[in-house]
N, C-alpha and C positions, 0 to 999 in steps of 0.2 A: 487526434493524433492515433493511430493504432498501435497499442502495444505490441514490445517485441517479443518474439515468442522466447518460451525458456531453453536453455542448451544446458543439460548435464556435463557436458565434458568442460563447459568454460566456467560453469559456478561451484559443482561439485569436487571436483580433482578426484584425489585418491579415493573414492568410495564405491569401490565395486562391491564389496559385500553388502552394503546395504541396500543399493539399489537393484544387485541382481534377488537380492529376497524378496523386496518389494513388489516386482515384477514377477516372481515365480508364486508371489500370495496372488495379483490379478491374474496370474494365468488357471491356479487353482480355483480361483472364484467363479470361473466359467464352468467346472464341474458343477458347482451347485445351480447356477441359471439353467444347463442343461437337466439335471436333475428334477428340477421344478417343474418344468417343459414337458418331460415324462408322466410325472404324478398329474399335472394338469389333462394330457390327454387320456390317462387312466380315469379319470372324473368325468370327463367328456365322454367316452365310450361309455363308461357306467350308465351316463345319464341319459345318450342316446338307444341304448338297451332299453331302458326302464320306458321311455315315450315310447317307443315302437311298440314294445309287448303291449305298453298301454293300451295303443292306438287299436293292434290286431283285435285284441282283448274286446274292445268296445264295436270293432265292425262286427266281430260274430253277434252281439248281442241285437246291434243294428238289422244286421238279416233276419233273424230271430220276428224282431218286432217293427220291421218296415210295415207289414201289410196291415197289422191290426191298428198301429198306430196312425197308419195313413186312412184306408180303409175301412176298418175295423174286423170285428173275427168271421162276419158271414157276409159278406158283400154278396147285392144280388147280381152286378155284372162286373165282368172282368176289367178295370181299368185301364186305360193305356199306360197309366205308369202307376206305381206303386208309391212312389215317394212321394211324400208332403212337400211343402214348401220347405217346413220345419227340417225334416228327415234332412233336406239337402242342403243345408247349412251345417246341420250337424255333422252330416256328411264332410262340406267344406271344412268344419273344425280340424274332425278325425284325421281327415288328408292332410291337412296343415301341422297339425300334430307328426303325422308322420314325415311329412317333409323334415318340420323341425328336425327330428331324429337324425335323417338323413344329414342335416347340414351341420349337427354336432359329430357326428361319425367321422365326416369328411375333416370338420375342424380338427377332432383328435388325432386324424393321420397326418394333416400338414405338419401340424406341431411336431409329431418326431421328425416328419420327412424334413423339413425344412429349418425346425428352430433346432432340436435336441441334438439331429445328426450332423449339422450345419457346426455347431457348438464343440461338439467331439472332436469332428475333422479339426476345426479352426484351433483346439486345446492344445491336439497332438501335434499339430504342426509349429505354434508359438511354443509348444516346450520341447521341441528337437532344437528349436531355431535357440534357444535360451540355452540347451546346453550347451552347443556351438560357441556361446558368447563364454561361458562357463569353461569350455575347453582352452579357446584362444586366450582368457583371462592367467588360465593357469599357463599356456605357454610361453605366455609373455614375463608372468612369476619367474618362473621357472628357469627360462635367460638372462633372466636381473638377476637372480637369485646363483646362479652358475657364475655371472661375472662376480658379484659378491665374494665368492669364494676361490675362485681363481686371485681376486685381490687378497684373500687372507692367506692361500698358498704362499703365494709370492713375497710375500710380507712375513709369512714364516720362514721362506728360503733364504730372504734378505737375511732376519736376524741368525741363521742358524750358519749362516757364509759368516757374519762379523762374527760370530763367537768361535769359527776356525781359524778366522784371520787373526784375531786376540792369541790364541792359542799359541798359531806360527810365530806373533810378535813374541810372545813370551819365551818361546823355545830360541828366540832369536836372543836375547838377552841373557837367556844361561846357556848358550853353545859356547864351548871354549874356541880357542882360535881357529883351530885344525877343522871341525866343524863348522862356524859360522858361516860362510860363504854358501853352500849346502844350504844350510837356514837361512840365509835370506833370498836365497832363489827362488825358495818355496814360499816364504814369504811375498816375494814380491809379485808370484804367479797367481799365488792365493788374493793379493790383492784386485789385481786384473779379473779375476773371476768374481770380487766382490763389486765391481764396480760396474761390471754387466748385467747381473741379478738386481744391483739397484738401479739402474738404468729400466732393465725390466720393471721393477717395481714403481719406479714413477711413471712407466708410461701407462702401466696396467691402472692406475691411480687415476689416471684422467679418462682413459676411457671407460672407467669404471663409473664415474661423475657424470661423464656425456652420457652413456648408457642409460644411468639413471635419471636427468634431464628429462632426455626422449621418451622415457617410462611413464614419469610423472605429467610429463607436459603433452605428449604427442600420442602416444598407444592406448594408456588407460581413459584419456578423454573422449576417442573415437570408440573405444567399447561403450562407454557410458554413454556416449552420442546415439548409438547404433541401439541399447538397451533402451533407450527412448524411444525411439521410431517404431522397434518393436510393441512396448507398451500402448504408445498412442495407436498404431495399428488394431491394435486388439481393441483397445476401446473402441473405435470407430467400425471394426467391424459388427461389435455386439451391439450397438448402435443400430448397426441394418438389419440386425436378426431382430430386436425389439422391434423396428420398425415393423418390418415382415409380420411379426405375432400381431401386432398391431389392428395392420390392414385385413387379414384374416379374420380377426376377432370384429373388426366395425364390418365388415360382408357378410359374417356367419348372424350377427346378430345386430340387427339395426336400431335398436332401444338402449344398445347401451353404447351407440356411438360415440357418445354426449363424452363417456368415461373414456373412450378409446382415446379421442380427439383429444382429450388433456393428458393421457396418460403421453401419446405420439408428442405433444408438448413439452412435455417435461425430457420426454427423451432429445428432442430437438436443443434444449438447452442444455445436455448435456457434453457440452464441449471437450473433446479427448485432453484438450491441453490443460484443463480445470483440474485434473485428478494430478497433474504434471508440477503447477504451480503451488500446489497444498502440500505435497510430499517434500516439495524444495522448501517450502516456511518451517517444515516442524522437522527438518534433518540439516538445515545448514547452522554450522557453528557459530555463536554467537560472536568472537571473535576475529572470523575470517578463518583463513585455510593457509595453515603455515607450511612452506613445502623443507622437507628435512635438509639439515645441513650438509653441504659435501664434504668428502672423504679428505683426509689431510695427511700428508707425509709425516709418521712418527717415529722415531728414530731408535734405532735398536738399544734395547739397555745395555746391552756390550757394547755394541761401536756407536759412541756419541757421533752423531754425523750432522749434514743439513739439506736440506730438500735441494741444493744445486744439481744439476745433470752434471755426470763426470765427461769431462771432454780431452781428455788426454789422449795421447797416438792412438793406444790400444783400443780404448772405448769409441774414437771416431771411426775407427774401421768396421768395428760391429754396429755403430748406428748406421754409419754409411749404409750397409748391405742390409742392416733394420729398416730405412725407410727409402731404400730400392724395392724390396719386396713388398712393402706396403704402399708403395706409390704403382706397381706393376696390378696388383688389384684394385686399386681406388678407382683406377679408368673404368674398367669393367660394371663393377657396383652404382657408380655415376650413371652410367647408362641406363644401367637394370632399373634402378631407383626412378628416375626420369619417365619412364617406361609405364612403370608400375603406377606412377603417380597419376599418371595423364588415364589410363584405366579408371582408378578410382575416382578421379573428378568427372570422366563421363558415365561413371554409374550413379554418382551423388547427382548430377544434373538429370538424369531419368528422374530418379526418386521425385524430385522436386516436381519436373514435369508430369508425372504420372497422381501425387499426390492433389494437384491443383488442378486438372481436369477432370476428376473423379472425386471433390470434393464433397457438390452436393446432389453426383446421380444418385437414383432411385436403384433399389438394391444392389447396391455396388459388393463387385467380387476383389478381392485383395490378394487372388492369384499372381496375378502381373507384379503388385508390388513385393509380394511376398519374395518372388525369385530375386527381384533386382535387389532387395534388400540383403537377399544371402549371397548374389552375387558381391557386391559391394564390402560384404563382412570378409569375404573371400579374398577378395582385394585387397583390403587393409592389411589382413593376418601377411600375405605373403610380402607386402609394401613394408609392414615393421620387420621382419626379418633381415630382409636385404638393407634397408635401410639400417638396421642396426651394426651391420657389419664396415656400412659405409662408414656410418660417425666413427665407429672405432680405428679405422684407417687414416682416419682425415686427423683426428687427435694425433695418433701416433707420429703421420707427419708433421702437424703444426710443433709438435711439445719438442721434437728436435731440433726443427728449423729453428726454434726459437730461441734455443741453447748453442746451437751448430752455426747457425745461418744456411746458406745455400749451400750445403754438405755435398750434395750430390751431382753440382753442376758440371763436373767436369769427370766425375764418376764413369767407370767403364766396369759394367760388374760380370761376372764370371757366370756364363750359363751350368750350373751345376745339373748335376742330374744321379740318379743313384747310382754304385757301380760295386761290382764284387771282382774281386783281386786273387786271383787264381795260384798267385805265386805272390811272395813276399814283395810288398812296395812301400816304398819310404812317401810319409808325408810331405810334400812342396814347401810346409806352413811351419811343422816343429820337428820334421824329418825323423818323425819314428817311424815304426813302420806300423802298416795297417794291416791287420789280421782279419782272418775271416771269408766265409764264402757266402755270406747270406747281407748282400749290400749295407758292410760297414763303413765302405767310406763315399767318397763323391769326385766326379770327375767334369772336368770344363769338359763341354762340347766344342768350344772353338780352340781354345788354347791346349787343351792338354792336363789342365794344373789336378795333381792327384792331391788330396786329403783326406784326414776323417770327417765324419760327420758333424764331429762335436768341433774341426775349426773351419767348418764350411763359413760362418758368420765372425772369424776372424780374419779370413783373407782377403787383403787389402783389394779395391774394385779396379784392379790396373789392367784388367785382358788387354790382349794386342788385339781382340779380333779372331775373325775364323782364318786357322791356319791350315796347310798342308801337312798332309804326315811328317817332311822332309823337316818343316819347320819347327812342327811340335817337338820332333824327335831330338833337333839344334837346342830348342826353348829347354828340354828336359836335360840333356847334358849341361848346362849353364846352371841349371838349380841345382842339380846334385855337386857340380865342383863348386858351388857358393856354400852349400851345405856341407861339404869338406873342408872347405877354408875357414868356416866358422867353428865348425868342432874343432881344428887343430888350433885356432886363434882361443879358443876356452881353455884348454887344455894347458897353453904356452902360458896363460895368464892367470890358471889357479897354482902352476907349478913358482913362481915369479912372485907372487901374493907372501906376505909379512904379517905376523902379527900386527906389526904397526897399523897396516893400512886395510888390514881387519878390520881392527879398533876404529877409525877414522870412519867406515862406512855406516855409521850407527845413524846418518841423516835419513835413509832410508827404511827405517822401521816404523816411522809416525805410524798410527793407526788408519789416517787417510790423508787424503789433500784438501778434506774439506772440514777437518774435525775442530770442536767449537771449544773443547774442554782439554784441558792439558793432564798430559801423561801423569800417571803417581809414580815412575819412574824416571829416575834422572838418566841423563844421556851416558853419567859419567860411569854408571854400572854396568854398562855394556861394555865397556873395555874387559878384557884378560890378561894375565901375567903371559909375557911371551919367552919366558926361558927357556933357551934349549938345553937341556941337560945331555943329549947327546947325539951323533950322525947317524944313528939308528933310528933317534924317535924321530929327528926332522925328519927324515926320507920317509916314517910309519906317516908322518902325519901328514905330508904334502900327498903320498896314493890315497889316503883319504880322502883328502881333499877334492882330488881329482875322481873320483869313483861319481859316474853315473848315476843318476834317482833310479831305483827299480824302476822297470815298466812292466803296469797292470794290463798287460792283453786280454780280450774278453775270451777268446777261443785260441789253445794251442794247436799248432799245425799238424795233420796227418801224422801216423808214426811211421811210416813209411815211404812218404811224399818226396820230403826234403831231405832226410835225415842221411847221412852217406855213414858207411862204415869207416873207422877209424883210422886213420894211417896206420902203417907198418910202425912207425918211429913210436907213437903212442903207447904199444902195445907194452905193460911193464914186465920187466923179467922176471924168469922163473927162479926161485930159491931152494933152499931143503924140502925134502921132499917128510908127507908126514901121516900118521895113518890114526882115524878117529875110532877110540877104543871103545867109546860112549856115543851114543847119542844126545844132542845137545839143542834144549833151543834158545834161542835170548832172550833173555829177560830185562834187559837194559841197553844204556843207551851204548853203541860203538859195539856192541857183540853181535855174532853172527849164528844161525843153525846152520845145523849140519848134521848129516844123518851115521849111523854109526858104519863103522869098514870105511868111509866115504875118505879117499885120498886126497889131501890138501898138501896148498905150499907153504911153510912157513916162512912168513912174512918179518917180524922180529921176534927174537928168542923170549925166552918169561922173564916175567917183568912181577915181581911181588906176585907170584900164582896164576898171571894169566900170559896168554903166548896171542899173538897177532896171526892169523891166515889169511889164506887166500883160497875160495871156494868159487874154482869158476874164473867171473870176474868181479863178486862180491867179495869183501874184504871186511873183515872181523875178530873179535877177540873172544875166546872159549879158554875155558880154565886147564892149566896147564897137565893136569892131573889126568883129563880125557884124549890126550894125543900121545903116541907114540912116534918118536922120530925114526925114521927109515936110514936116514946117511948123514953124517954128520957136515953141519952147517959153515957154509965157507965165508971168514971176515971177509972176502970182497964183494960177495955177494950182500951182504947183511951190510957193507958200506954203501952199496950201491940202491939200496933199498930207499923208495922214497919214502916211505915211512921213517927208518933210521935218521935220515939226513934232514927231520925235522925238526925244531930246534924242541929244546928239553922241555921248556914251558908247556908249548903244545902237544907234547907226545903225554906229559902227565894228565895235560888236560882229555886225555883218552883213555889211558889206562892207569893212571896212575893212582888213581882211586879205590882200584879193585883189590882188594887183600886176600885174597884166597879164595877156593873153588865153592864155596858156597855163594851163590846166586840168586838166590830167593829174594826178593826185595822184604823191605820190613813190613811187619803187618800193620793195616791201615791206612801204608805210603798212599801217593797218588798214581798207579799204574801207567807205565809208557806205552804211549800205541805209537806202534811201528810200521812203515808202509815199504813197500819194497818194485822195486821197475819192474815194469812189465814190457816197455822198450827201450832202445838205445838213445841217447839226446844230448847232444852238444850243444855248450851253451852259448850262450850271445850275448852276454855283458858278464861283468863282475859279478851281479848280483842274483846269476843264474847256477845252480848244481851242471858239472858232467855228468851225467847217468850212462851205465850199464846196463843191460838184461837181468835183473837178479838182484841190481845193489839195494840196501838198504839203509832207511832214513828212520828218526825218529821224527813224527807229526806235531809241530810245532802250531799250525793254525790251519786247519783245511778250505775248501774253494769257498770264497765269499761271493761267489757271481763273477769274478774276474776272469775265471779260468785258471789260475793258480793257485798251487799251497804250497804254504813254510814249513821247510823240512829242517832238520838240524843235524849233523855229521861232524865226527870226531870237534865237538864242541863248537862248528860254525854253522851257522844261520844262514840258510838262502830261500829261494823260489824253484821251483819245478813244475813244469806243466799238470794241470791235476789230472787229467786223463793218463798220463802217463805213469803215474803208480798206484795201487791198489794195498789195503790194507792187509800186512800178514798175519 
C-alpha cells in the first residue's frame, strides 16, 4: 500500500515561522550548490588550460624531432612521410590530450551555464515566491490581530459605558426630588446605549472567534501547504540540475561514468518528500498541537452583567438594523467566495496534473509549475480576505437570530444615505436639531425620514416604501405633529409629577436587566424628603424639572445666516446718562471694560462702590468713582430696569461682593478668562444665553469638540456657540 504523502497544513497547524525558516534554509542552500559548480568550473577551466599548454609544447617538440626520430639526422633520400608509426601514435596521444582539454573546457562552460546559472535563477525565483508567502502570512496575522484589537476596543468601550452608567445610577440615587426625573431620564438613555455597546461587544466576540478559527484551520494551513509545495518543487529542481551535471560528467569523462552513475542513482533516491518527512518528525510536538481557547464574555468590573444578548425594544430595533445591513453584504460576499473558491480548486487541479505528468520527465523545467503555484497562492490570498468578511457577517446574523429569532422577517429597512442640511432640520427620531453642512445626518431615499447619523441604527425598520413628494411631505407633517404632542405630554407629565411618584420610580435604576449581583445600595435610600416649604420653592422645582437637557451640537450656525435682528420689543430702555472719567478694564465677573470719556447708560445706581452701566449692548459694573452722572436718575426708569427688577439674592450675586473701587484681584488668585460676543445670537433652549455683539462673559469651559462653550454671566452658567465668542 502506497504511503500517503505528508501535508504541512493538516499536521503542523500554526507553525508558519519554523516552516518558513526551514524553507528559507533550503533556498539559501541552493547558493552553496551554485558556488560548488562555479568553483568546479574554475578547476576544470584551469585543468583544460594546462592540458592545452602541455599538448602545444610537446607538439612543438615533436615538430623539431620528427625527422630525426623518424629517419635520422642525415637521410639520403627524402622519405614520403617524415613520421614513423611511433610518432603517429605520439601525435594521436597529443591530439587526444588536446581534445581532452577541449572536453574539460566545454564541461566547465556547461557547468556555469546549465548548473550554476540555473541554480541562481531558481534561487531568486524561489526566494521571491517565499517572500510572497511571508507577506501573505503577515497580512493574515495583521487582519487577525486587527480583529483582536477591535475586540479589545469594544471591550474597553463596554467597560467605559458601564462605568458611566454606574455614575448616572449613583446620580439618580443622590438626586433630590426635583432633579430625579432628569437624572432618571439620563440614566435610562445611558442604559440603552450600554445595551447597544454590549451587543456590539458580544457580536464582535463571536466574529473574533470565527476569524480566529478560520485563521488556524483554513488560512495558515493553506500557506503551510503552499510552502511545502515550494520546498518540494525546489528539491525536484535541484534533482534536475544534479542529473544534468551527472550526464555532462558522464559524457565528458567515460572513465568516471561508473562514479557518475552511482551519484545519479543517489540523486534518484533523493525523493522530494523524504526531506519533508524528516522535518515533520523533528518538528511535531510530542503531545500534539493544541488549539488556542475561544474568547469568552468578560463582565465589566463596574457593571456585573451576563453574556445574554439584550433584547428589549430599543435593542431589538438596533439589532434589526444590524442584521439587515449584515444580510445585504452577505449575499454578495457569498457569491464572491464561491467564485474565488472555484478558481482556487481549478488551480490546485492544474498543479496536480502538471506534477503528475512531469514526475519522471528528463530535464524537467519548473516554469509552468511555478506559474501555477504563484496563481494558486494569489487566489488563496484573495479568497481568504473575502471569506473572512463572509464569516464575520454570517456570525453576526446567526448571533442575532439565536437571541431574537427571525427579527428581520417583516422588517422594511429605511434606505438611508448621508445628507447635508442647509437649514436647521429636526431629527424624526429624537426630535433634536441636525446641525452641520458636512453630511451630519441621514435621509431615507424612499420615505424622506431624517435623522442624525448616530440615530440611524435606532430607527425602527418600518419604512412604508417609495413615496412621491406629496406623500413624503404629508408623512413629514404627521411626524412633526407627533413630535409636538410628545413634547407637550412630556412637559405636562413633568409638571404633574410629585415627590412621592418620583420616589416610586426607583425600579428603573437597576444596573441592568441581566444583573447577577445585588446592588449594595438599598432602594429605600433612593427616596428623598418631599417637604414643600413655600409656593415659590415648589414652582422653582417644577420649572427645573421641565428643563430640557443641554443640547451639544457639533457645529454652531453661521453668524448671519439664520439669526434675525432682535424685535423692537426686546430692545432695553435707556436710563440716566453718565460719562467715564477714566478708562476702566474689567478684571472680574460681571464687570465691563469702557474707554475714557465714553458716554454710557446707568442701569443701576451705586451699590457698595459699584455702578452697573450699559455700553452699547453690553452691560456690567464699574467703580462708581470712575463715572460722572450727566443727569439725575429717574425712579421710574430705575424701577423698569431689568436688573433692578431682579430679586435681591440675584443682584447680590452680581455686584454684592464688590466693596470698593479697588478691582485688582488678590495676589496668587486664579485669573478669570473673559470672552466677548462677536455676533448676535438668539437662545433656542433654556440652557443657552441670548447674546448681542459686545456682550462679555466669564469663560467656564472651552469648546470640547462639540462646537459649544460654557460661560457665566450674572452668576448663571449656560452654553453659547464657541465660534460666536472670542477672548476679550
